[in-house]
C-alpha positions as CSV (number, residue, x, y, z in Angstrom):
1,X,-26.0,4.5,-9.8
2,X,-22.8,6.7,-10.9
3,X,-22.2,7.6,-14.3
4,X,-19.3,9.0,-16.1
5,X,-18.3,10.1,-19.7
6,X,-14.7,9.1,-20.6
7,X,-13.4,11.0,-23.7
8,X,-10.4,9.4,-24.9
9,X,-7.6,11.2,-27.0
10,X,-5.1,10.4,-29.3
11,X,-1.6,13.2,-29.1
12,X,0.4,14.0,-31.7
13,X,3.2,11.8,-30.6
14,X,0.5,9.1,-31.1
15,X,0.0,8.6,-27.4
16,X,-3.5,8.3,-25.8
17,X,-5.0,11.0,-22.6
18,X,-8.4,10.7,-21.8
19,X,-10.5,13.2,-19.7
20,X,-13.6,12.2,-17.5
21,X,-16.8,14.2,-16.6
22,X,-18.6,13.2,-13.9
23,X,-22.5,12.7,-13.9
24,X,-22.9,13.9,-17.5
25,X,-26.6,14.5,-18.9
26,X,-29.3,12.2,-19.6
27,X,-30.2,11.5,-23.2
28,X,-26.3,12.8,-24.4
29,X,-25.8,12.3,-27.9
30,X,-22.8,11.4,-29.9
31,X,-23.1,14.4,-32.2
32,X,-22.7,16.2,-29.0
33,X,-20.0,14.6,-27.7
34,X,-17.9,14.4,-30.8
35,X,-18.7,18.6,-31.3
36,X,-17.1,19.1,-27.7
37,X,-14.1,16.8,-28.2
38,X,-13.4,18.3,-31.8
39,X,-13.5,21.7,-30.3
40,X,-11.2,20.4,-27.6
41,X,-8.6,19.5,-30.4
42,X,-9.2,22.6,-32.6
43,X,-8.6,25.4,-29.7
44,X,-5.9,23.4,-28.3
45,X,-7.1,24.2,-25.1
46,X,-5.4,21.7,-23.0
47,X,-1.7,20.8,-22.1
48,X,-1.0,17.3,-21.7
49,X,2.6,16.0,-20.9
50,X,2.2,13.7,-23.8
51,X,1.9,16.4,-26.3
52,X,-1.1,18.6,-27.8
53,X,-4.7,16.3,-28.5
54,X,-4.6,15.4,-32.4
55,X,-7.6,12.9,-32.6
56,X,-10.6,11.7,-31.3
57,X,-9.8,7.9,-30.1
58,X,-13.3,7.2,-28.3
59,X,-15.8,8.3,-25.8
60,X,-17.8,6.6,-23.7
61,X,-20.1,6.4,-20.7
62,X,-19.4,4.1,-17.7
63,X,-22.3,3.6,-15.0
64,X,-21.3,1.9,-11.6
65,X,-22.9,0.4,-8.8
66,X,-22.2,0.4,-5.3
67,X,-23.3,-2.2,-3.2
68,X,-22.2,-1.4,0.5
69,X,-21.3,-4.4,2.9
70,X,-20.8,-2.8,6.2
């Protein structure tokens, strides 16, 4: 089973931009994710083609399973 954390932001122009982190630690709390996302916005550390990250849209952990057939 694979897990990934998907953090979605809105840019200053209103476009959606997201980042994915593979295998986030177990027991990750909303407060931890929110703090990191706010820091990413405040420090403006990523350049995107859609503009500066300006607002938190969402964050979710997605779990996937694989079923090998052959």
